[in-house]
Backbone atoms as SQL, in Angstrom:
CREATE TABLE atoms (id INTEGER PRIMARY KEY, chain TEXT, resi INTEGER, resn TEXT, atom TEXT, x REAL, y REAL, z REAL);
INSERT INTO atoms VALUES
  (1, 'A', 1, 'MET', 'N', 19.316, -4.344, 19.017),
  (2, 'A', 1, 'MET', 'CA', 18.671, -5.230, 18.070),
  (3, 'A', 1, 'MET', 'C', 19.696, -5.614, 17.012),
  (4, 'A', 2, 'THR', 'N', 19.777, -6.878, 16.698),
  (5, 'A', 2, 'THR', 'CA', 20.754, -7.338, 15.722),
  (6, 'A', 2, 'THR', 'C', 20.225, -7.156, 14.305),
  (7, 'A', 3, 'PRO', 'N', 21.120, -7.010, 13.346),
  (8, 'A', 3, 'PRO', 'CA', 20.693, -6.798, 11.957),
  (9, 'A', 3, 'PRO', 'C', 19.777, -7.903, 11.423),
  (10, 'A', 4, 'ILE', 'N', 19.974, -9.140, 11.861),
  (11, 'A', 4, 'ILE', 'CA', 19.163, -10.239, 11.353),
  (12, 'A', 4, 'ILE', 'C', 17.686, -10.055, 11.713),
  (13, 'A', 5, 'LEU', 'N', 17.405, -9.412, 12.831),
  (14, 'A', 5, 'LEU', 'CA', 16.018, -9.177, 13.223),
  (15, 'A', 5, 'LEU', 'C', 15.332, -8.158, 12.325),
  (16, 'A', 6, 'TYR', 'N', 16.111, -7.375, 11.626),
  (17, 'A', 6, 'TYR', 'CA', 15.568, -6.391, 10.688),
  (18, 'A', 6, 'TYR', 'C', 15.280, -6.987, 9.310),
  (19, 'A', 7, 'GLN', 'N', 15.718, -8.212, 9.054),
  (20, 'A', 7, 'GLN', 'CA', 15.727, -8.733, 7.689),
  (21, 'A', 7, 'GLN', 'C', 14.367, -8.689, 6.996),
  (22, 'A', 8, 'GLU', 'N', 13.309, -9.055, 7.688),
  (23, 'A', 8, 'GLU', 'CA', 11.975, -9.034, 7.070),
  (24, 'A', 8, 'GLU', 'C', 11.586, -7.611, 6.660),
  (25, 'A', 9, 'CYS', 'N', 11.906, -6.658, 7.497),
  (26, 'A', 9, 'CYS', 'CA', 11.603, -5.258, 7.195),
  (27, 'A', 9, 'CYS', 'C', 12.489, -4.749, 6.060),
  (28, 'A', 10, 'ILE', 'N', 13.747, -5.129, 6.074),
  (29, 'A', 10, 'ILE', 'CA', 14.653, -4.752, 4.987),
  (30, 'A', 10, 'ILE', 'C', 14.131, -5.285, 3.662),
  (31, 'A', 11, 'ASP', 'N', 13.696, -6.549, 3.665),
  (32, 'A', 11, 'ASP', 'CA', 13.155, -7.155, 2.436),
  (33, 'A', 11, 'ASP', 'C', 11.899, -6.431, 1.965),
  (34, 'A', 12, 'ALA', 'N', 11.024, -6.062, 2.900),
  (35, 'A', 12, 'ALA', 'CA', 9.794, -5.341, 2.540),
  (36, 'A', 12, 'ALA', 'C', 10.128, -3.959, 1.990),
  (37, 'A', 13, 'CYS', 'N', 11.105, -3.284, 2.596),
  (38, 'A', 13, 'CYS', 'CA', 11.525, -1.966, 2.107),
  (39, 'A', 13, 'CYS', 'C', 12.135, -2.069, 0.718),
  (40, 'A', 14, 'LEU', 'N', 12.926, -3.097, 0.497),
  (41, 'A', 14, 'LEU', 'CA', 13.549, -3.292, -0.816),
  (42, 'A', 14, 'LEU', 'C', 12.489, -3.552, -1.886),
  (43, 'A', 15, 'LYS', 'N', 11.511, -4.379, -1.553),
  (44, 'A', 15, 'LYS', 'CA', 10.425, -4.669, -2.498),
  (45, 'A', 15, 'LYS', 'C', 9.625, -3.399, -2.801),
  (46, 'A', 16, 'SER', 'N', 9.336, -2.624, -1.769),
  (47, 'A', 16, 'SER', 'CA', 8.596, -1.375, -1.963),
  (48, 'A', 16, 'SER', 'C', 9.410, -0.379, -2.786),
  (49, 'A', 17, 'MET', 'N', 10.687, -0.255, -2.471),
  (50, 'A', 17, 'MET', 'CA', 11.552, 0.657, -3.221),
  (51, 'A', 17, 'MET', 'C', 11.550, 0.291, -4.704),
  (52, 'A', 18, 'ASN', 'N', 11.691, -0.995, -4.990),
  (53, 'A', 18, 'ASN', 'CA', 11.712, -1.437, -6.387),
  (54, 'A', 18, 'ASN', 'C', 10.368, -1.213, -7.075),
  (55, 'A', 19, 'ALA', 'N', 9.275, -1.500, -6.392),
  (56, 'A', 19, 'ALA', 'CA', 7.939, -1.300, -6.966),
  (57, 'A', 19, 'ALA', 'C', 7.678, 0.181, -7.218),
  (58, 'A', 20, 'CYS', 'N', 8.100, 1.023, -6.288),
  (59, 'A', 20, 'CYS', 'CA', 7.909, 2.468, -6.449),
  (60, 'A', 20, 'CYS', 'C', 8.764, 3.016, -7.582),
  (61, 'A', 21, 'ASN', 'N', 9.987, 2.543, -7.681),
  (62, 'A', 21, 'ASN', 'CA', 10.844, 2.977, -8.792),
  (63, 'A', 21, 'ASN', 'C', 10.259, 2.545, -10.131),
  (64, 'A', 22, 'HIS', 'N', 9.760, 1.316, -10.184),
  (65, 'A', 22, 'HIS', 'CA', 9.138, 0.842, -11.424),
  (66, 'A', 22, 'HIS', 'C', 7.890, 1.664, -11.761),
  (67, 'A', 23, 'SER', 'N', 7.068, 1.922, -10.760),
  (68, 'A', 23, 'SER', 'CA', 5.860, 2.710, -10.979),
  (69, 'A', 23, 'SER', 'C', 6.206, 4.125, -11.441),
  (70, 'A', 24, 'TYR', 'N', 7.219, 4.698, -10.838),
  (71, 'A', 24, 'TYR', 'CA', 7.691, 6.037, -11.213),
  (72, 'A', 24, 'TYR', 'C', 8.062, 6.085, -12.699),
  (73, 'A', 25, 'VAL', 'N', 8.894, 5.165, -13.118),
  (74, 'A', 25, 'VAL', 'CA', 9.357, 5.140, -14.511),
  (75, 'A', 25, 'VAL', 'C', 8.192, 4.837, -15.460),
  (76, 'A', 26, 'ALA', 'N', 7.365, 3.870, -15.098),
  (77, 'A', 26, 'ALA', 'CA', 6.219, 3.515, -15.943),
  (78, 'A', 26, 'ALA', 'C', 5.234, 4.670, -16.043),
  (79, 'A', 27, 'SER', 'N', 5.024, 5.386, -14.957),
  (80, 'A', 27, 'SER', 'CA', 4.094, 6.525, -14.966),
  (81, 'A', 27, 'SER', 'C', 4.573, 7.633, -15.891),
  (82, 'A', 28, 'LEU', 'N', 5.879, 7.824, -15.941),
  (83, 'A', 28, 'LEU', 'CA', 6.426, 8.854, -16.831),
  (84, 'A', 28, 'LEU', 'C', 6.172, 8.548, -18.310),
  (85, 'A', 29, 'LYS', 'N', 5.881, 7.299, -18.612),
  (86, 'A', 29, 'LYS', 'CA', 5.615, 6.885, -19.994),
  (87, 'A', 29, 'LYS', 'C', 4.135, 6.957, -20.361),
  (88, 'A', 30, 'GLU', 'N', 3.295, 7.258, -19.370),
  (89, 'A', 30, 'GLU', 'CA', 1.853, 7.343, -19.610),
  (90, 'A', 30, 'GLU', 'C', 1.510, 8.670, -20.287),
  (91, 'A', 31, 'TYR', 'N', 0.355, 8.703, -20.929),
  (92, 'A', 31, 'TYR', 'CA', -0.088, 9.908, -21.626),
  (93, 'A', 31, 'TYR', 'C', -0.736, 10.930, -20.680),
  (94, 'A', 32, 'ASP', 'N', -1.245, 10.446, -19.561),
  (95, 'A', 32, 'ASP', 'CA', -1.965, 11.335, -18.646),
  (96, 'A', 32, 'ASP', 'C', -1.071, 11.755, -17.471),
  (97, 'A', 33, 'LEU', 'N', 0.054, 12.367, -17.776),
  (98, 'A', 33, 'LEU', 'CA', 1.012, 12.778, -16.748),
  (99, 'A', 33, 'LEU', 'C', 0.411, 13.732, -15.725),
  (100, 'A', 34, 'ALA', 'N', -0.446, 14.609, -16.165),
  (101, 'A', 34, 'ALA', 'CA', -1.061, 15.567, -15.236),
  (102, 'A', 34, 'ALA', 'C', -1.861, 14.831, -14.163),
  (103, 'A', 35, 'VAL', 'N', -2.555, 13.780, -14.556),
  (104, 'A', 35, 'VAL', 'CA', -3.354, 13.000, -13.612),
  (105, 'A', 35, 'VAL', 'C', -2.445, 12.221, -12.657),
  (106, 'A', 36, 'LEU', 'N', -1.288, 11.807, -13.135),
  (107, 'A', 36, 'LEU', 'CA', -0.374, 10.984, -12.348),
  (108, 'A', 36, 'LEU', 'C', 0.671, 11.796, -11.570),
  (109, 'A', 37, 'ARG', 'N', 0.649, 13.095, -11.707),
  (110, 'A', 37, 'ARG', 'CA', 1.696, 13.942, -11.120),
  (111, 'A', 37, 'ARG', 'C', 1.927, 13.657, -9.631),
  (112, 'A', 38, 'HIS', 'N', 0.876, 13.637, -8.849),
  (113, 'A', 38, 'HIS', 'CA', 1.033, 13.409, -7.408),
  (114, 'A', 38, 'HIS', 'C', 1.530, 11.985, -7.126),
  (115, 'A', 39, 'SER', 'N', 1.037, 11.036, -7.896),
  (116, 'A', 39, 'SER', 'CA', 1.476, 9.655, -7.747),
  (117, 'A', 39, 'SER', 'C', 2.962, 9.508, -8.065),
  (118, 'A', 40, 'ILE', 'N', 3.392, 10.155, -9.127),
  (119, 'A', 40, 'ILE', 'CA', 4.799, 10.110, -9.524),
  (120, 'A', 40, 'ILE', 'C', 5.680, 10.676, -8.407),
  (121, 'A', 41, 'ARG', 'N', 5.252, 11.776, -7.856),
  (122, 'A', 41, 'ARG', 'CA', 6.035, 12.406, -6.779),
  (123, 'A', 41, 'ARG', 'C', 6.109, 11.498, -5.550),
  (124, 'A', 42, 'LEU', 'N', 4.985, 10.904, -5.175),
  (125, 'A', 42, 'LEU', 'CA', 4.979, 10.014, -4.016),
  (126, 'A', 42, 'LEU', 'C', 5.776, 8.740, -4.273),
  (127, 'A', 43, 'ASP', 'N', 5.757, 8.244, -5.504),
  (128, 'A', 43, 'ASP', 'CA', 6.583, 7.081, -5.838),
  (129, 'A', 43, 'ASP', 'C', 8.051, 7.370, -5.541),
  (130, 'A', 44, 'ARG', 'N', 8.505, 8.566, -5.934),
  (131, 'A', 44, 'ARG', 'CA', 9.910, 8.949, -5.677),
  (132, 'A', 44, 'ARG', 'C', 10.180, 9.093, -4.189),
  (133, 'A', 45, 'GLU', 'N', 9.281, 9.774, -3.485),
  (134, 'A', 45, 'GLU', 'CA', 9.444, 9.954, -2.047),
  (135, 'A', 45, 'GLU', 'C', 9.508, 8.605, -1.336),
  (136, 'A', 46, 'CYS', 'N', 8.630, 7.713, -1.723),
  (137, 'A', 46, 'CYS', 'CA', 8.549, 6.408, -1.084),
  (138, 'A', 46, 'CYS', 'C', 9.807, 5.574, -1.370),
  (139, 'A', 47, 'ALA', 'N', 10.241, 5.552, -2.605),
  (140, 'A', 47, 'ALA', 'CA', 11.462, 4.808, -2.946),
  (141, 'A', 47, 'ALA', 'C', 12.651, 5.343, -2.159),
  (142, 'A', 48, 'ASP', 'N', 12.734, 6.655, -2.046),
  (143, 'A', 48, 'ASP', 'CA', 13.851, 7.264, -1.319),
  (144, 'A', 48, 'ASP', 'C', 13.823, 6.929, 0.169),
  (145, 'A', 49, 'ILE', 'N', 12.653, 7.004, 0.806),
  (146, 'A', 49, 'ILE', 'CA', 12.594, 6.724, 2.242),
  (147, 'A', 49, 'ILE', 'C', 12.810, 5.237, 2.503),
  (148, 'A', 50, 'CYS', 'N', 12.358, 4.383, 1.604),
  (149, 'A', 50, 'CYS', 'CA', 12.609, 2.948, 1.772),
  (150, 'A', 50, 'CYS', 'C', 14.111, 2.660, 1.710),
  (151, 'A', 51, 'SER', 'N', 14.788, 3.295, 0.779),
  (152, 'A', 51, 'SER', 'CA', 16.237, 3.140, 0.672),
  (153, 'A', 51, 'SER', 'C', 16.925, 3.636, 1.939),
  (154, 'A', 52, 'PHE', 'N', 16.494, 4.789, 2.420),
  (155, 'A', 52, 'PHE', 'CA', 17.076, 5.358, 3.632),
  (156, 'A', 52, 'PHE', 'C', 16.803, 4.468, 4.846),
  (157, 'A', 53, 'ALA', 'N', 15.598, 3.895, 4.915),
  (158, 'A', 53, 'ALA', 'CA', 15.252, 3.005, 6.027),
  (159, 'A', 53, 'ALA', 'C', 16.143, 1.763, 6.018),
  (160, 'A', 54, 'ILE', 'N', 16.387, 1.222, 4.841),
  (161, 'A', 54, 'ILE', 'CA', 17.288, 0.068, 4.719),
  (162, 'A', 54, 'ILE', 'C', 18.663, 0.428, 5.266),
  (163, 'A', 55, 'GLN', 'N', 19.165, 1.575, 4.865),
  (164, 'A', 55, 'GLN', 'CA', 20.475, 2.012, 5.337),
  (165, 'A', 55, 'GLN', 'C', 20.479, 2.193, 6.854),
  (166, 'A', 56, 'ALA', 'N', 19.432, 2.780, 7.393),
  (167, 'A', 56, 'ALA', 'CA', 19.350, 3.006, 8.840),
  (168, 'A', 56, 'ALA', 'C', 19.345, 1.679, 9.602),
  (169, 'A', 57, 'MET', 'N', 18.625, 0.704, 9.075),
  (170, 'A', 57, 'MET', 'CA', 18.586, -0.595, 9.741),
  (171, 'A', 57, 'MET', 'C', 19.929, -1.303, 9.666),
  (172, 'A', 58, 'THR', 'N', 20.553, -1.283, 8.505),
  (173, 'A', 58, 'THR', 'CA', 21.812, -2.009, 8.359),
  (174, 'A', 58, 'THR', 'C', 22.944, -1.398, 9.167),
  (175, 'A', 59, 'ARG', 'N', 22.885, -0.111, 9.415),
  (176, 'A', 59, 'ARG', 'CA', 23.940, 0.505, 10.234),
  (177, 'A', 59, 'ARG', 'C', 23.504, 0.710, 11.680),
  (178, 'A', 60, 'GLN', 'N', 22.317, 0.191, 12.017),
  (179, 'A', 60, 'GLN', 'CA', 21.765, 0.261, 13.362),
  (180, 'A', 60, 'GLN', 'C', 21.743, 1.692, 13.898),
  (181, 'A', 61, 'SER', 'N', 21.174, 2.554, 13.104),
  (182, 'A', 61, 'SER', 'CA', 21.041, 3.963, 13.477),
  (183, 'A', 61, 'SER', 'C', 20.243, 4.112, 14.769),
  (184, 'A', 62, 'PRO', 'N', 20.643, 5.047, 15.621),
  (185, 'A', 62, 'PRO', 'CA', 19.851, 5.288, 16.831),
  (186, 'A', 62, 'PRO', 'C', 18.488, 5.929, 16.515),
  (187, 'A', 63, 'PHE', 'N', 18.303, 6.354, 15.284),
  (188, 'A', 63, 'PHE', 'CA', 17.051, 6.989, 14.857),
  (189, 'A', 63, 'PHE', 'C', 16.163, 6.038, 14.058),
  (190, 'A', 64, 'VAL', 'N', 16.502, 4.766, 14.052),
  (191, 'A', 64, 'VAL', 'CA', 15.803, 3.815, 13.194),
  (192, 'A', 64, 'VAL', 'C', 14.305, 3.759, 13.486),
  (193, 'A', 65, 'GLY', 'N', 13.894, 3.856, 14.730),
  (194, 'A', 65, 'GLY', 'CA', 12.467, 3.826, 15.048),
  (195, 'A', 65, 'GLY', 'C', 11.711, 4.964, 14.388),
  (196, 'A', 66, 'SER', 'N', 12.257, 6.162, 14.485),
  (197, 'A', 66, 'SER', 'CA', 11.632, 7.336, 13.864),
  (198, 'A', 66, 'SER', 'C', 11.630, 7.222, 12.346),
  (199, 'A', 67, 'ILE', 'N', 12.715, 6.737, 11.795),
  (200, 'A', 67, 'ILE', 'CA', 12.820, 6.588, 10.339),
  (201, 'A', 67, 'ILE', 'C', 11.804, 5.564, 9.846),
  (202, 'A', 68, 'LEU', 'N', 11.651, 4.468, 10.564),
  (203, 'A', 68, 'LEU', 'CA', 10.692, 3.443, 10.151),
  (204, 'A', 68, 'LEU', 'C', 9.253, 3.934, 10.265),
  (205, 'A', 69, 'ARG', 'N', 8.961, 4.724, 11.287),
  (206, 'A', 69, 'ARG', 'CA', 7.607, 5.284, 11.394),
  (207, 'A', 69, 'ARG', 'C', 7.331, 6.244, 10.231),
  (208, 'A', 70, 'LEU', 'N', 8.313, 7.049, 9.862),
  (209, 'A', 70, 'LEU', 'CA', 8.157, 7.947, 8.717),
  (210, 'A', 70, 'LEU', 'C', 8.009, 7.145, 7.426),
  (211, 'A', 71, 'CYS', 'N', 8.790, 6.082, 7.289),
  (212, 'A', 71, 'CYS', 'CA', 8.685, 5.225, 6.108),
  (213, 'A', 71, 'CYS', 'C', 7.275, 4.647, 5.999),
  (214, 'A', 72, 'ALA', 'N', 6.730, 4.185, 7.112),
  (215, 'A', 72, 'ALA', 'CA', 5.371, 3.635, 7.107),
  (216, 'A', 72, 'ALA', 'C', 4.352, 4.692, 6.691),
  (217, 'A', 73, 'GLU', 'N', 4.527, 5.895, 7.191),
  (218, 'A', 73, 'GLU', 'CA', 3.608, 6.995, 6.853),
  (219, 'A', 73, 'GLU', 'C', 3.658, 7.319, 5.356),
  (220, 'A', 74, 'ILE', 'N', 4.854, 7.382, 4.810),
  (221, 'A', 74, 'ILE', 'CA', 4.999, 7.696, 3.384),
  (222, 'A', 74, 'ILE', 'C', 4.508, 6.532, 2.521),
  (223, 'A', 75, 'CYS', 'N', 4.778, 5.302, 2.947),
  (224, 'A', 75, 'CYS', 'CA', 4.270, 4.138, 2.211),
  (225, 'A', 75, 'CYS', 'C', 2.741, 4.134, 2.186),
  (226, 'A', 76, 'ASP', 'N', 2.121, 4.469, 3.308),
  (227, 'A', 76, 'ASP', 'CA', 0.653, 4.555, 3.359),
  (228, 'A', 76, 'ASP', 'C', 0.134, 5.620, 2.389),
  (229, 'A', 77, 'ALA', 'N', 0.792, 6.771, 2.369),
  (230, 'A', 77, 'ALA', 'CA', 0.375, 7.860, 1.465),
  (231, 'A', 77, 'ALA', 'C', 0.544, 7.444, 0.009),
  (232, 'A', 78, 'CYS', 'N', 1.635, 6.767, -0.288),
  (233, 'A', 78, 'CYS', 'CA', 1.891, 6.323, -1.662),
  (234, 'A', 78, 'CYS', 'C', 0.849, 5.284, -2.094),
  (235, 'A', 79, 'ALA', 'N', 0.566, 4.337, -1.218),
  (236, 'A', 79, 'ALA', 'CA', -0.450, 3.324, -1.535),
  (237, 'A', 79, 'ALA', 'C', -1.821, 3.967, -1.738),
  (238, 'A', 80, 'ALA', 'N', -2.164, 4.926, -0.899),
  (239, 'A', 80, 'ALA', 'CA', -3.458, 5.607, -1.023),
  (240, 'A', 80, 'ALA', 'C', -3.552, 6.362, -2.345),
  (241, 'A', 81, 'GLU', 'N', -2.508, 7.062, -2.712),
  (242, 'A', 81, 'GLU', 'CA', -2.518, 7.814, -3.974),
  (243, 'A', 81, 'GLU', 'C', -2.583, 6.872, -5.168),
  (244, 'A', 82, 'ASN', 'N', -1.797, 5.811, -5.138),
  (245, 'A', 82, 'ASN', 'CA', -1.797, 4.872, -6.258),
  (246, 'A', 82, 'ASN', 'C', -3.120, 4.140, -6.393),
  (247, 'A', 83, 'SER', 'N', -3.885, 4.042, -5.313),
  (248, 'A', 83, 'SER', 'CA', -5.186, 3.372, -5.388),
  (249, 'A', 83, 'SER', 'C', -6.193, 4.177, -6.213),
  (250, 'A', 84, 'ASN', 'N', -5.845, 5.422, -6.547),
  (251, 'A', 84, 'ASN', 'CA', -6.697, 6.245, -7.403),
  (252, 'A', 84, 'ASN', 'C', -6.496, 5.957, -8.887),
  (253, 'A', 85, 'HIS', 'N', -5.567, 5.050, -9.203),
  (254, 'A', 85, 'HIS', 'CA', -5.215, 4.791, -10.599),
  (255, 'A', 85, 'HIS', 'C', -5.366, 3.310, -10.926),
  (256, 'A', 86, 'ILE', 'N', -5.645, 3.021, -12.193),
  (257, 'A', 86, 'ILE', 'CA', -5.914, 1.649, -12.608),
  (258, 'A', 86, 'ILE', 'C', -4.709, 0.959, -13.250),
  (259, 'A', 87, 'HIS', 'N', -3.626, 1.666, -13.400),
  (260, 'A', 87, 'HIS', 'CA', -2.460, 1.090, -14.068),
  (261, 'A', 87, 'HIS', 'C', -1.907, -0.111, -13.289),
  (262, 'A', 88, 'ILE', 'N', -1.417, -1.099, -14.003),
  (263, 'A', 88, 'ILE', 'CA', -0.877, -2.304, -13.368),
  (264, 'A', 88, 'ILE', 'C', 0.279, -1.956, -12.441),
  (265, 'A', 89, 'HIS', 'N', 1.149, -1.052, -12.882),
  (266, 'A', 89, 'HIS', 'CA', 2.297, -0.687, -12.051),
  (267, 'A', 89, 'HIS', 'C', 1.857, 0.006, -10.769),
  (268, 'A', 90, 'CYS', 'N', 0.747, 0.714, -10.805),
  (269, 'A', 90, 'CYS', 'CA', 0.226, 1.349, -9.590),
  (270, 'A', 90, 'CYS', 'C', -0.285, 0.290, -8.626),
  (271, 'A', 91, 'GLN', 'N', -0.936, -0.734, -9.140),
  (272, 'A', 91, 'GLN', 'CA', -1.470, -1.795, -8.293),
  (273, 'A', 91, 'GLN', 'C', -0.345, -2.562, -7.591),
  (274, 'A', 92, 'ALA', 'N', 0.735, -2.842, -8.311),
  (275, 'A', 92, 'ALA', 'CA', 1.887, -3.531, -7.711),
  (276, 'A', 92, 'ALA', 'C', 2.514, -2.667, -6.622),
  (277, 'A', 93, 'CYS', 'N', 2.544, -1.382, -6.853),
  (278, 'A', 93, 'CYS', 'CA', 3.098, -0.443, -5.890),
  (279, 'A', 93, 'CYS', 'C', 2.255, -0.423, -4.609),
  (280, 'A', 94, 'ILE', 'N', 0.956, -0.467, -4.754),
  (281, 'A', 94, 'ILE', 'CA', 0.052, -0.470, -3.597),
  (282, 'A', 94, 'ILE', 'C', 0.368, -1.644, -2.673),
  (283, 'A', 95, 'ASP', 'N', 0.444, -2.833, -3.240),
  (284, 'A', 95, 'ASP', 'CA', 0.695, -4.031, -2.441),
  (285, 'A', 95, 'ASP', 'C', 2.034, -3.957, -1.720),
  (286, 'A', 96, 'ALA', 'N', 3.064, -3.546, -2.436),
  (287, 'A', 96, 'ALA', 'CA', 4.401, -3.465, -1.846),
  (288, 'A', 96, 'ALA', 'C', 4.449, -2.400, -0.748),
  (289, 'A', 97, 'CYS', 'N', 3.817, -1.265, -0.990),
  (290, 'A', 97, 'CYS', 'CA', 3.818, -0.186, 0.006),
  (291, 'A', 97, 'CYS', 'C', 3.069, -0.581, 1.266),
  (292, 'A', 98, 'ARG', 'N', 1.943, -1.244, 1.108),
  (293, 'A', 98, 'ARG', 'CA', 1.174, -1.666, 2.284),
  (294, 'A', 98, 'ARG', 'C', 1.957, -2.678, 3.118),
  (295, 'A', 99, 'SER', 'N', 2.606, -3.625, 2.460),
  (296, 'A', 99, 'SER', 'CA', 3.415, -4.611, 3.179),
  (297, 'A', 99, 'SER', 'C', 4.580, -3.943, 3.898),
  (298, 'A', 100, 'CYS', 'N', 5.198, -2.989, 3.234),
  (299, 'A', 100, 'CYS', 'CA', 6.326, -2.281, 3.817),
  (300, 'A', 100, 'CYS', 'C', 5.878, -1.469, 5.034),
  (301, 'A', 101, 'ALA', 'N', 4.773, -0.778, 4.901),
  (302, 'A', 101, 'ALA', 'CA', 4.264, 0.026, 6.027),
  (303, 'A', 101, 'ALA', 'C', 4.004, -0.856, 7.238),
  (304, 'A', 102, 'GLU', 'N', 3.416, -2.008, 7.019),
  (305, 'A', 102, 'GLU', 'CA', 3.126, -2.937, 8.113),
  (306, 'A', 102, 'GLU', 'C', 4.428, -3.432, 8.765),
  (307, 'A', 103, 'ALA', 'N', 5.399, -3.807, 7.941),
  (308, 'A', 103, 'ALA', 'CA', 6.679, -4.293, 8.469),
  (309, 'A', 103, 'ALA', 'C', 7.412, -3.195, 9.240),
  (310, 'A', 104, 'CYS', 'N', 7.391, -1.985, 8.702),
  (311, 'A', 104, 'CYS', 'CA', 8.068, -0.865, 9.378),
  (312, 'A', 104, 'CYS', 'C', 7.426, -0.558, 10.722),
  (313, 'A', 105, 'ARG', 'N', 6.106, -0.574, 10.766),
  (314, 'A', 105, 'ARG', 'CA', 5.427, -0.315, 12.036),
  (315, 'A', 105, 'ARG', 'C', 5.753, -1.396, 13.073),
  (316, 'A', 106, 'SER', 'N', 5.744, -2.646, 12.641),
  (317, 'A', 106, 'SER', 'CA', 6.035, -3.757, 13.564),
  (318, 'A', 106, 'SER', 'C', 7.429, -3.627, 14.151),
  (319, 'A', 107, 'ILE', 'N', 8.409, -3.372, 13.299),
  (320, 'A', 107, 'ILE', 'CA', 9.794, -3.276, 13.782),
  (321, 'A', 107, 'ILE', 'C', 9.977, -2.006, 14.618),
  (322, 'A', 108, 'SER', 'N', 9.350, -0.916, 14.228),
  (323, 'A', 108, 'SER', 'CA', 9.519, 0.332, 15.004),
  (324, 'A', 108, 'SER', 'C', 8.993, 0.156, 16.426),
  (325, 'A', 109, 'GLU', 'N', 7.947, -0.648, 16.596),
  (326, 'A', 109, 'GLU', 'CA', 7.429, -0.907, 17.935),
  (327, 'A', 109, 'GLU', 'C', 8.409, -1.750, 18.748),
  (328, 'A', 110, 'VAL', 'N', 9.044, -2.709, 18.110),
  (329, 'A', 110, 'VAL', 'CA', 10.038, -3.547, 18.787),
  (330, 'A', 110, 'VAL', 'C', 11.254, -2.714, 19.158),
  (331, 'A', 111, 'VAL', 'N', 11.667, -1.833, 18.252),
  (332, 'A', 111, 'VAL', 'CA', 12.827, -0.970, 18.493),
  (333, 'A', 111, 'VAL', 'C', 12.576, -0.096, 19.715),
  (334, 'A', 112, 'GLU', 'N', 11.359, 0.408, 19.855),
  (335, 'A', 112, 'GLU', 'CA', 11.028, 1.271, 21.000),
  (336, 'A', 112, 'GLU', 'C', 11.181, 0.522, 22.317),
  (337, 'A', 113, 'VAL', 'N', 10.854, -0.772, 22.321),
  (338, 'A', 113, 'VAL', 'CA', 10.972, -1.584, 23.529),
  (339, 'A', 113, 'VAL', 'C', 12.438, -1.719, 23.924),
  (340, 'A', 114, 'TYR', 'N', 13.329, -1.846, 22.919),
  (341, 'A', 114, 'TYR', 'CA', 14.748, -2.044, 23.170),
  (342, 'A', 114, 'TYR', 'C', 15.508, -0.730, 23.348),
  (343, 'A', 115, 'ALA', 'N', 14.854, 0.383, 23.050),
  (344, 'A', 115, 'ALA', 'CA', 15.564, 1.678, 23.119),
  (345, 'A', 115, 'ALA', 'C', 15.846, 2.108, 24.540);
């Protein structure tokens, strides 16, 4: 698979990574940190796996299918956790994570066909 075919997924991962990083930082500024603790942790996990997925795609890792499936799983968990909160930054994170999960699943299925 050529790198250009990954571009939509790379863009979705980048958007999710940025939204999760923003949500992480914004959550740390909230007064109810105890309530946001799990969300904050998932924001970090999600941003990290999105970054790693981007790297795997750009270097055409032989493990890219597995990495993208894991990225989708973590994005789903992050979106689900953030849906428990009303903060604007959480809502933006939900949308980005859901889009990323969908893109990762689509590409991981294509990668399996070419593997």
